[in-house]
C-alpha positions as CSV (number, residue, x, y, z in Angstrom):
1,M,-25.3,50.2,-21.0
2,M,-22.1,49.0,-21.1
3,R,-23.2,45.0,-21.2
4,S,-25.6,45.8,-23.6
5,W,-23.0,47.2,-26.2
6,L,-20.3,44.5,-25.4
7,F,-23.6,41.3,-25.9
8,L,-25.0,43.2,-29.1
9,T,-21.5,43.1,-30.2
10,L,-21.1,39.3,-29.5
11,V,-23.9,38.8,-31.3
12,F,-22.7,40.7,-34.2
13,V,-19.5,38.7,-34.3
14,N,-21.0,35.2,-34.0
15,S,-23.3,35.7,-36.8
16,I,-20.7,36.6,-39.2
17,A,-18.7,33.6,-38.1
18,L,-21.9,31.7,-39.0
19,A,-23.0,33.8,-42.0
20,E,-19.3,31.9,-43.5
21,E,-19.2,28.8,-45.6
22,P,-18.5,25.7,-43.4
23,L,-14.9,24.6,-43.7
24,T,-14.7,21.4,-45.9
25,I,-12.2,18.6,-46.4
26,H,-11.2,20.0,-49.4
27,S,-10.9,23.5,-48.6
28,F,-9.1,22.5,-45.5
29,L,-6.2,20.4,-47.3
30,M,-6.2,22.8,-50.1
31,S,-5.0,25.6,-47.6
32,A,-1.3,23.9,-47.1
33,K,-0.2,26.3,-50.0
34,D,-0.8,29.4,-47.5
35,D,0.7,27.3,-44.6
36,Y,3.9,29.5,-42.9
37,H,6.2,27.3,-43.6
38,V,5.6,27.2,-47.1
39,K,5.2,30.6,-47.9
40,N,8.3,31.6,-46.3
41,H,10.6,29.1,-48.1
42,K,8.9,30.6,-51.0
43,E,10.4,34.1,-50.0
44,L,14.0,32.7,-49.0
45,M,13.6,30.8,-52.6
46,D,12.5,33.7,-54.7
47,Y,15.0,36.3,-52.8
48,Y,18.3,33.8,-54.0
49,K,16.6,33.6,-57.4
50,Q,16.7,37.9,-57.4
51,A,19.9,38.4,-55.6
52,P,22.9,39.9,-57.6
53,K,25.2,37.1,-58.6
54,S,28.9,37.3,-58.2
55,T,31.2,39.0,-60.9
56,P,32.6,36.9,-63.6
57,Y,36.0,36.1,-64.0
58,L,37.2,38.6,-61.7
59,N,37.9,38.2,-57.9
60,R,38.4,41.8,-57.0
61,V,40.0,45.0,-58.5
62,E,42.2,47.0,-56.7
63,F,43.0,50.6,-57.1
64,R,46.5,51.6,-55.3
65,T,48.5,54.5,-55.2
66,E,52.0,55.1,-54.2
67,T,53.7,58.7,-53.2
68,E,57.9,58.1,-53.5
69,S,59.6,60.0,-51.1
70,F,56.6,61.9,-49.9
71,D,56.9,63.8,-52.6
72,F,53.1,64.4,-54.6
73,Y,54.5,64.7,-57.7
74,R,56.3,61.5,-57.7
75,Q,52.9,59.7,-57.9
76,K,52.4,56.2,-58.8
77,Y,49.0,54.4,-59.3
78,Q,47.9,51.3,-60.3
79,I,45.2,49.0,-61.1
80,R,45.2,45.3,-59.7
81,L,42.8,42.5,-61.6
82,Y,42.5,39.6,-59.8
83,P,41.2,36.8,-61.8
84,K,39.1,33.9,-60.8
85,G,40.5,30.4,-61.2
86,W,40.3,28.3,-64.8
87,G,36.5,27.5,-65.4
88,E,35.4,29.0,-61.6
89,T,32.7,31.3,-63.7
90,S,30.8,28.3,-65.2
91,Q,31.0,26.6,-61.7
92,N,29.5,29.4,-60.2
93,R,26.8,29.2,-62.2
94,N,26.4,25.4,-61.7
95,L,26.3,26.3,-58.2
96,Y,23.8,28.5,-58.4
97,D,21.7,26.0,-60.8
98,A,22.6,23.3,-58.2
99,T,21.4,25.4,-55.4
100,N,18.7,26.7,-56.9
101,R,17.1,23.1,-57.6
102,V,17.7,22.1,-53.5
103,Y,15.4,25.1,-53.1
104,E,12.7,23.9,-55.6
105,I,12.7,20.8,-54.2
106,E,12.5,21.6,-50.3
107,Q,9.8,23.7,-51.7
108,Q,7.9,20.9,-52.3
109,E,8.9,18.9,-49.7
110,L,7.3,21.4,-47.6
111,F,4.0,21.6,-49.3
112,S,3.8,17.9,-49.5
113,A,4.5,18.0,-45.4
114,A,2.4,20.6,-44.9
115,L,-0.8,18.7,-46.7
116,M,0.4,15.3,-45.2
117,N,-0.1,17.2,-41.5
118,R,-3.7,18.2,-42.6
119,Y,-4.3,14.9,-43.5
120,G,-3.6,13.6,-40.2
121,I,-5.4,16.3,-38.4
122,V,-8.8,15.2,-40.4
123,L,-8.5,11.4,-40.1
124,N,-7.6,12.0,-36.3
125,Y,-11.1,14.2,-36.6
126,L,-13.3,11.9,-37.8
127,R,-11.9,9.0,-36.1
128,D,-12.6,10.6,-32.6
129,K,-15.8,11.9,-33.8
130,S,-16.8,8.2,-35.0
131,L,-15.6,6.7,-31.4
132,A,-17.4,9.5,-29.0
133,K,-20.5,8.3,-31.2
134,I,-20.1,4.9,-29.8
135,I,-18.8,5.4,-26.8
136,K,-21.9,7.8,-25.8
137,A,-23.9,4.8,-27.4
138,L,-22.2,2.3,-24.9
139,L,-22.9,4.9,-21.9
140,E,-26.3,4.5,-23.0
141,V,-26.5,0.8,-22.9
142,Q,-24.9,0.8,-19.7
143,N,-26.9,3.4,-18.2
144,D,-29.5,1.0,-19.2
145,R,-27.7,-1.9,-17.2
146,L,-27.1,0.2,-14.1
147,Y,-30.9,0.7,-14.1
148,V,-31.8,-2.6,-14.3
149,Y,-29.1,-3.9,-11.6
150,R,-31.3,-1.3,-9.3
151,K,-34.2,-2.8,-10.0
152,K,-33.2,-6.6,-9.3
153,S,-31.4,-5.2,-5.9
154,T,-34.3,-4.0,-4.4
155,A,-36.5,-7.0,-5.7
156,L,-34.0,-10.1,-5.3
157,N,-32.7,-11.1,-1.7
158,N,-29.8,-12.8,-3.1
159,F,-28.5,-10.5,-5.9
160,D,-24.9,-9.6,-6.1
161,V,-23.9,-6.4,-5.3
162,Q,-20.8,-6.7,-7.2
163,E,-22.6,-6.7,-10.1
164,I,-23.4,-2.8,-9.6
165,T,-20.1,-2.3,-8.8
166,K,-18.5,-3.6,-12.2
167,A,-21.0,-1.8,-14.0
168,D,-20.6,1.3,-12.4
169,A,-16.7,1.1,-12.8
170,D,-17.4,0.5,-17.0
171,Y,-19.4,3.3,-16.9
172,V,-16.6,5.6,-15.5
173,E,-14.3,4.2,-17.7
174,L,-16.5,5.2,-20.7
175,E,-17.1,8.4,-19.4
176,L,-13.0,9.0,-19.0
177,D,-13.0,7.6,-22.7
178,L,-15.7,10.2,-23.7
179,I,-13.7,13.1,-21.9
180,A,-10.7,12.0,-23.6
181,L,-11.9,12.1,-27.3
182,E,-14.4,15.2,-26.4
183,D,-10.7,17.1,-25.5
184,S,-9.1,15.2,-28.8
185,L,-11.7,16.6,-30.9
186,I,-11.5,20.4,-29.7
187,N,-8.0,20.1,-29.8
188,A,-8.2,19.4,-33.1
189,E,-10.4,22.0,-34.0
190,R,-8.0,24.8,-32.7
191,K,-5.2,23.1,-35.2
192,V,-7.2,23.5,-38.0
193,H,-8.6,27.1,-37.0
194,E,-4.7,27.9,-36.4
195,H,-3.6,26.5,-40.0
196,I,-6.9,28.3,-41.8
197,R,-5.9,32.0,-39.3
198,K,-10.0,32.0,-38.6
199,N,-12.9,30.6,-36.7
200,V,-15.0,28.8,-39.3
201,L,-17.9,25.9,-38.5
202,I,-15.8,22.6,-39.3
203,S,-17.8,20.6,-41.6
204,F,-15.7,17.4,-42.1
205,E,-17.9,14.6,-43.8
206,D,-17.1,11.3,-43.4
207,S,-19.8,10.2,-46.0
208,K,-17.5,11.3,-48.6
209,I,-14.4,10.0,-47.8
210,L,-13.1,7.1,-49.5
211,S,-14.6,3.6,-48.5
212,V,-12.3,0.5,-47.7
213,D,-12.3,-1.0,-51.7
214,D,-12.4,1.9,-53.1
215,I,-8.9,2.2,-51.0
216,K,-7.9,-1.0,-51.8
217,K,-8.3,-0.4,-55.9
218,Q,-6.3,2.7,-55.2
219,V,-3.2,0.9,-53.7
220,I,-3.3,-2.0,-55.7
221,A,-3.4,0.9,-59.3
222,S,0.0,2.2,-57.7
223,H,1.2,-1.5,-57.5
224,S,0.7,-2.1,-61.3
225,T,2.3,1.3,-62.2
226,Q,6.3,1.1,-62.7
227,I,8.2,2.9,-59.8
228,D,11.2,4.8,-60.2
229,I,12.7,5.3,-56.9
230,Q,14.7,8.1,-58.2
231,N,11.7,10.2,-58.6
232,F,11.1,9.9,-55.2
233,L,14.4,11.0,-53.5
234,K,14.9,14.4,-55.6
235,E,15.9,16.0,-52.3
236,D,18.5,13.5,-51.9
237,Q,20.1,13.6,-55.4
238,G,20.1,17.4,-55.0
239,K,22.1,17.5,-52.4
240,I,24.6,15.3,-53.7
241,R,24.4,17.6,-57.1
242,L,25.2,20.2,-54.8
243,A,28.2,19.0,-52.8
244,E,29.5,17.8,-56.5
245,A,28.8,21.6,-57.9
246,K,30.9,22.7,-54.4
247,Y,33.9,19.9,-55.0
248,R,34.3,21.2,-58.6
249,L,34.2,25.0,-57.9
250,E,36.6,24.2,-55.3
251,I,39.0,22.3,-57.8
252,A,38.3,25.8,-60.1
253,K,39.5,27.9,-57.5
254,E,42.8,26.3,-57.2
255,R,43.1,27.0,-61.2
256,D,44.0,30.6,-60.2
257,Y,47.5,29.9,-62.0
258,F,47.5,34.1,-62.8
259,N,47.7,35.7,-59.0
260,F,46.9,39.5,-60.7
261,F,47.6,41.3,-63.5
262,V,48.6,45.5,-62.9
263,L,49.0,48.3,-64.7
264,E,50.8,50.7,-63.6
265,F,51.2,54.6,-64.6
266,D,54.1,56.9,-62.9
267,T,53.4,60.3,-62.9
268,Q,57.7,61.0,-62.9
269,D,57.3,59.9,-66.5
270,R,54.2,61.1,-67.4
271,E,55.5,63.2,-70.4
272,E,57.2,59.8,-71.8
273,P,53.5,57.8,-71.9
274,R,56.0,54.7,-73.4
275,R,58.0,54.7,-70.3
276,A,55.0,56.1,-67.7
277,F,52.7,53.4,-68.5
278,S,53.9,49.5,-67.6
279,I,52.1,46.0,-67.0
280,G,52.7,43.3,-64.5
281,F,51.2,40.0,-63.8
282,A,52.1,37.2,-60.7
283,I,52.0,33.6,-61.7
284,K,51.3,30.9,-58.8
285,L,53.9,28.4,-58.5
286,P,51.9,24.7,-59.5
287,F,53.7,22.6,-56.5
288,I,52.4,24.7,-53.7
289,H,48.6,23.8,-52.8
290,P,47.6,25.5,-49.9
291,D,43.4,25.2,-49.9
292,R,44.0,21.8,-50.9
293,D,42.3,21.2,-47.1
294,D,39.2,22.7,-48.6
295,V,38.7,20.2,-51.9
296,L,39.3,17.3,-49.7
297,R,36.8,18.2,-47.5
298,R,34.2,18.8,-50.4
299,K,35.0,15.4,-51.6
300,I,34.1,14.2,-48.6
301,D,30.8,15.7,-48.2
302,V,30.1,14.2,-52.1
303,L,30.8,10.3,-50.9
304,E,29.0,11.2,-47.7
305,E,25.8,12.6,-49.8
306,K,25.8,9.3,-51.9
307,V,26.1,7.1,-48.5
308,K,23.2,9.0,-47.2
309,Y,21.7,8.8,-50.8
310,E,22.0,4.8,-50.9
311,E,20.8,4.6,-47.1
312,A,17.8,6.6,-48.0
313,K,16.6,4.3,-50.9
314,M,16.9,0.9,-49.1
315,K,14.3,2.8,-46.6
316,F,12.2,4.1,-49.1
317,R,12.3,0.6,-50.4
318,E,11.6,-0.8,-46.9
319,R,8.9,1.6,-46.3
320,L,6.9,1.5,-49.6
321,F,6.9,-2.5,-49.0
322,T,5.9,-2.5,-45.5
323,L,3.4,0.0,-46.0
324,S,1.6,-1.8,-48.8
325,R,1.3,-5.0,-47.2
326,H,0.0,-3.6,-44.0
327,V,-2.8,-1.4,-45.6
328,L,-3.6,-4.6,-47.5
329,R,-3.7,-7.0,-44.7
330,H,-5.7,-4.1,-42.8
331,I,-8.1,-4.4,-45.1
332,E,-8.4,-8.1,-45.1
333,Q,-9.0,-8.0,-41.5
334,Y,-11.4,-5.2,-41.5
335,H,-13.7,-7.0,-44.4
336,V,-13.4,-10.0,-41.7
337,L,-14.6,-8.3,-39.6
338,K,-17.2,-6.3,-41.4
339,K,-18.9,-9.5,-42.7
340,R,-18.8,-11.5,-39.0
341,Q,-20.2,-8.3,-37.5
342,E,-23.1,-8.4,-40.3
343,H,-23.9,-12.4,-39.7
344,S,-23.0,-12.4,-35.8
345,E,-25.5,-14.2,-33.9
346,A,-25.0,-10.7,-31.9
347,N,-27.0,-8.9,-34.7
348,V,-29.2,-12.2,-35.6
349,S,-30.7,-12.1,-31.7
350,L,-30.7,-8.4,-31.1
351,K,-33.1,-8.3,-34.1
352,Q,-34.9,-11.3,-33.1
353,F,-35.1,-9.9,-28.6
354,L,-36.2,-6.6,-29.9
355,Q,-39.2,-8.4,-31.7
356,M,-40.0,-10.6,-28.2
357,D,-41.7,-10.6,-24.8
358,G,-40.7,-11.3,-21.8
359,V,-36.8,-11.6,-22.5
360,D,-33.9,-10.4,-19.7
361,P,-33.8,-6.6,-20.5
362,L,-29.5,-7.6,-19.7
363,T,-29.6,-10.1,-22.3
364,V,-30.4,-7.6,-24.8
365,L,-27.8,-5.1,-23.6
366,E,-25.3,-7.6,-23.9
367,I,-25.9,-8.0,-27.4
368,K,-26.4,-4.2,-27.6
369,E,-22.7,-4.2,-26.0
370,S,-21.1,-6.6,-28.4
371,V,-22.2,-5.2,-31.6
372,L,-21.2,-1.5,-30.4
373,K,-17.8,-2.7,-28.9
374,G,-17.6,-4.5,-32.8
375,E,-18.2,-0.8,-34.5
376,I,-15.5,0.0,-32.3
377,R,-12.8,-2.2,-33.7
378,L,-14.2,-1.3,-37.3
379,A,-14.1,2.3,-36.9
380,K,-10.4,2.0,-35.4
381,L,-9.4,-0.3,-38.1
382,N,-11.1,1.9,-40.9
383,S,-9.0,4.7,-39.6
384,T,-5.7,2.9,-39.7
385,I,-6.3,2.1,-43.4
386,R,-6.6,5.6,-44.2
387,S,-4.0,7.1,-42.7
388,E,-1.6,4.3,-44.2
389,Y,-3.2,5.2,-47.3
390,I,-2.9,8.8,-47.0
391,E,0.7,7.6,-45.9
392,L,1.5,5.8,-49.1
393,M,0.5,8.3,-51.4
394,Y,2.7,10.8,-49.7
395,L,5.7,8.4,-50.4
396,L,4.2,8.1,-54.4
397,G,5.2,11.9,-54.4
398,K,1.3,12.1,-55.1
399,F,1.3,15.5,-53.1
400,A,3.6,17.4,-54.6
401,Q,1.7,16.4,-58.4
402,K,-0.4,18.9,-60.1
403,P,-3.2,20.0,-60.2
404,L,-3.8,19.4,-56.5
405,K,-6.1,16.5,-55.4
406,N,-8.0,15.4,-52.1
407,Y,-6.9,11.7,-52.2
408,L,-9.4,11.1,-49.5
409,E,-12.3,11.3,-52.0
410,L,-12.9,10.0,-55.7
C-alpha cells in the first residue's frame, strides 16, 4: 500500500513538471534579473538609499552638568555644540551621491555578469549537444568498420589483426568522448535548474540562434559606430569620483575652525539671569594638523584609482581590438571549412559511392568518417564564434541596455 502511494505521488509530481512550459533560451537568459547576487546587491543598494543620513552642520551635542563643592543648590548646566568643518555637510552629500552611483553601477555590472554566465551555459550546452550527436554518428561508423573487419578476418587468411585492434581502440576513445559530453550536458542542466530554482524541461533550440553571417553583420555594425570608452568603464570612473569625494570630505573635516560653542547656566545666579547665563566657544589653532595623515592617505587613494582607470582603459582597448579581430578571423576560417565541406571530394564521393554497387564498404566508411570529423571542426569553430561574439556584446555594455534583448537571436 505504501509503495502504491509513493508510485502515485511520483507520477503526480512528474506530470506537473511535464505540464509546465519548456524552458527556452530567452526565458533562461531573462532569469538573470532574479540572480541571487543581483537581488542581494539590490537590497544593499535600497538599504543605503533609505538609511538615515548624518546630522547636518553638527558633529554632536552634549549636555553637561557640574556640582560645585557637592552642593546641589550650586549646580551648573552646559549645552555644547560641536560644529562640523567648513563645507563638511555638503561634502557628506557629495560622498553619499558618489557611493550611491557606485552601487548603481555595481548593480548593472552584477546583472551583466549574471547574464554572461547564462549565455555561457547555453552556448556550452548547445555545443556539447551538437558534438554528442556527431560522436554518436561516428560510433555507428566505427561499429560498422569493426563489423566489416571481423567479417574479413574470418574470410581472409592474411588479414592484419592490428586493424581490428586499432578500430576497437578508436571506438573506445569515441565512447569516452561521448560519456564526457553527456556528463557535461547533465552538469549544464543542473546549473540551469539551479539558476531558475525549479526542475523543468529544457528546450534550447539551435535553429533559432544567429547564423555566422548574422554574427558577422553584428560585429561589423559595432565597429561602424563611434565607441566612447568612458561609457564602458563606468565602475572605474565611479571609484575615482568616490575616492575624490572621500578626499574632499577629509579636507573639509580639517576646516573645523570652531571646536565647540557652549551655553552655560549657573543656578547660583539664577536670580540674575544676565549673570546666570553665559556663552563661550573654542577656536582650533591653524598650525596644528593632527589628522594630516588621513588627508594624505585619501589623496593617495585618488591617485591609485586614477592609475587603475588608465590600466583598465588600456586593457579594454586591447581586449576589444583582439576580440573583434579574433571573431572576424574565426568567421573567415568557418567559411573556408564550410565551403570545403560542401564541395569536398569526400562529400561527392560518398554520394557517388552510395549509388554504386560492389564498392568496398571500408572506403564508404572512411568517407563518412572524414565528413563527420569535418562537422566536428565546424561545430567547435561555430561555438567559438558565438562565445566571442557574446563576450564582445558584454564588453560593449549591451547587456545593461534597456529593454533587455537576447543577443543570440535576431
